[in-house]
N, C-alpha and C positions, 0 to 999 in steps of 0.2 A: 503493500500500499504506500504510494508515494505522497507523503504529506509533509516532507520537508521538516519532520519533527513536530510540525503543528498541521492539522488537517487543513489541506489546501493552502498551506503557508500563511493562515491567518496572522496578521500582524501583532506585534507585541502589544498587550493591554497597556493603557495609559492611566489616567486618574480615575479613581472611583466617583461615582456620583449617586443621586437619589434614584431609587427604583421607580420606572415607570408603571402605570397602572392600566389595565384594560377592563372595560365594563360592557355588559351586554347592551346592545343597541336597540332592543325591543322588536327589531325586524325579524322575528322568529317565525319559523314555519315547521313542517313536519319532520319527524326522524326520517334519515335517508332510507329509502326502500331499494331492493335490488332489482336491476333491469338486466341481469346476467343469464337468466334462463333462456336456453335455446332449445329448439326441438331435437328430440333424439336422433343422432345420426347425422345431423345437419353439419357437413364439414366441407367437402369440395364442390358441391352442387346441390341444386334443389330439383328433386325428381319425384314427381307424382304428387307435388304439392303446389298451392299457390299462396297468394298473399294472406288470404284468411288463416292459413296454417302456421304463419309465423308472425303473429301480431307483436308490435313493440310499443310500449307506452314511452313517450318521450317528453321532454321538458324544453321550452325555449330558453335560451341564455338569458340571464338577467340584463336589464338595461343598464347601461353605466349611469351611477347616480350623479346629480348635480353636485353633491359635497359628501364628504365621508367616504368610507370604503364599501366595496361591492358586496352584496349578498347579505347573509344573516350573521349569526354569531358563532357558528360552527357547531351548534347543537346538533347531536345526532350522527356526528362524523368522527370516525375513529382515525387518529393520527399516530404514526410511529416514528420515533426518532431513532435512526440507526447511527450511533455515535459512541461516545465515552461513558454512557449512562446518564442518568438524570438524578439530581439531589431531591430527595423527597421532602416535601413541606417547605420548600423554598417559597418565600412570600411572592416572588415574580413568576412562579411556575404553577403552584396550586396542587391539586391532586394528580398523582400519577396512577393511572389504572392498574397497569401490570408492568413488570420489569423483568428482563431475561438478559443473560450474558452468554456470550459464545466462547468457547474455550478448546484448547487442543491438548490431547493427551496421547499416550502410546497406541490408544485404539482409535484415534481419529478426531474429528472436530465435532462438537457437541453443543447443544443448547440447553440451558437450564434456567429455571426461575431464580432470582436473586433479590436480595435486599441490600446490596453493596453500595448502591448509589452511583456517584460519579467519580471516575478515576482521576480526571484533570481539569474539569470545568466546561470543556467545549460543548458537551451534550446539554449540559444545564443552560448555557447561553442560548443554544438553539431552541430548546423547549420554552424559555421565557418569551422569546420573540413570538413564536407560535401562539402561546397563551395570550400575549398582549393583542395580537392580530385576530384571533378567534377565540375569545375568552370561554366559550362554552363547549368547545370540543373535547373529546375524550383523548387524553395524552398517554402513550405508552412508550416503553423505551427497550432497545436491543443494543447492549453493550458490546462493541467490537474493538474498542480501543483500551489500552492500559494506561498506566502512569506515563508521563513525559510524552504523550500522544503515540504511544507505540502500538503497533498492529501489524497484521500481515494480510495478503490478498485472500488466502484461503478462509480466514476468519471473517473478512468482510464479505466474501461471497456467500457464506453460510448465514450471516446476518441478514443480507438482502433476501436470500431464499426463504428464511424463517418469516420475515416480515410479509413478503408476498404471499406465502402460503397460508398465513394467518388472516388473508384477506383484508388487510387494513384498506381504508378508503385512500389515505394519503401517506406516503412514506418520504420523510425528510432525510436527505442524504447530502450532508456537508463534507463528503469525502470522496476520494477518487483513487484509483491506481493506474499506474503507467505501464505495469507489466503486461506484455503482449499475451502471455500465457493464459490470462484471465479473461481476454476480450470476448472469445466467442460465448463463454458460459454466461458472462455478464450481458451480452446480447440476447441470449435466450431467456434470461430472467426478466429482462426489460420488456421483451415481447409478451411473456407470459403475464407480467403485471398489465401490460396495456390491454390484452384481449380479456382479462377478467375484470377490468375497470378498476385497478389499482393504480393510482397516479404516483409516479416517482418524481419528486422534485430534486434536482441534483445540481450541486455546485460545480461550476466551471474552476479550473485551477486559476490561481491568482497570478501565474507567470506563463509564458508562451511554452507550455508543456502539454503534449498529447496525453491525455489521460481519459479515463472511462469511469461510470457510465454517461457522464453529462454529454459526451459527443453523440449519443444515440438520438434519433428523431423520436423514438418512442417515450422518451422522458421529457420533462420540463426543465430545460437548462438555464441556469441563472448566473449573472454576474453582478457586480455592484456599480452604482453610479455615485456622484459626489454632491448631488443636490441636497439642499437643507430640509426639504419636505420629508418627514419621516413616514409618510403614507403614500409616497409617489413611486409608481412603477412605470418603466418604459419598455417598449418594444424594440428589439434590434433589428433593423432593416438588413443587417448583413451577418446572419447566422454563421457558424453553429451556435453560439451563445444566443439564446432566444429572447431572454428579458433581462433588465436590469432593475435592482430594487435598492433601497437603502443599506450601505455596507461600510460607510466611513465613519469612524467615531460613533459607533452605535452603543448605547447603554444596553448592557446585557446582565442577566443573573450570572453569579460566579458562586464558587465554593463557599461554604459557611455562611449561607443566607445574605452574601454581599453582592455587590454589583460593580462592574468596572466599564470603562470605554474601550471599544477595540475595533479594529477594521478588518475587512476581508470579504470575499465572496462567500464564505462560509456562513456569514451572518445575514447576508442578503437572501440566501436561500430559503431560511425558514419563514421570512416575511411572505413569499411567494406561496410557500406551503400553507401558511395561515390564510392567505387569500384564497387558495383552493378549497380549504375547509369551509370558508364563509359562502363561497359560491355553491358547494355541494349541499350545505345546509338549506339553502333557499331553492336549490334546484337539484334534487337528489338523483334524478335519472339521467343527468348529463354524462355523455361518454367522455373518455380523456380527450379526444380531438375537439369536442365541443367545449370542454373546459379550457383547453388551450386557446380556442378562438375567443371565449370570454375574456380571457386574460389580454389577448391581443386588442379586442374592441374597447376594452376599458383603460388602456396604456394612455398615459397623458400626452404622448407624442402622435398618436394615431388620429387622423382627421377621416371620418367616415362619411362618404358621399353616397347620395340615393337613398332610397327607403323601400321597404316592402310594399 
């Protein structure tokens, strides 16, 4: 896992500051329901059946708001932070529904429930940003990093695999690997997530490094911008990084119930993950490509012409 000793080489934290708060906005809707059921045997073609045999219930993407953030408050949406763990009872994070850790021994790579919390602070920082953005979402954690941001590609793979197969709605991944031997399996996992409607929101590397899975079109890739507005996201007209979000001197939760300011794409990514949770709480039937389109249409630099 190439993290430069810090996931995605997040810059060194600077001065502590007061904790930001997040409150429900009242624009709540129903719990997310699944649109994932397909007709038995429907794989490569439709034979002997017609439109009435494969009905799909769908939602329109939400209209971009005049002010404030898009969507609801995240209620009913399950979000998983695959990172260094999350500190329980942190005032900027709130409740953590479940926590697992991935570990390796002589028998292979395994996943088990844990109450160990956060190994180095990075996962707690990401969780706090998600909570601020989508205060009513259900947060869980899969720990794949150890102390001093240490980790390995096979542990990262197993952590992503676990999160995808637990069918979380949104997976925040402020990590990447540059090891070529993991690329194809990562691609398969990203596709598996995409087709079962689990959205992986992945951080781009902070430097010009070819790393994965943010490079895959089946995930939502995020870099950081330098604007002052903490709720601003932008679309990148020159991908592969698709969206930019606040990532410079962001106030984040840290170990011991504290907060710090720090910078990096790692901290822009959970803002977009939180936006995804907000959108899905108000439009639970959206597919990953519709969700990406909703982010695109609501980006501050996108000017939409024409109307339906």
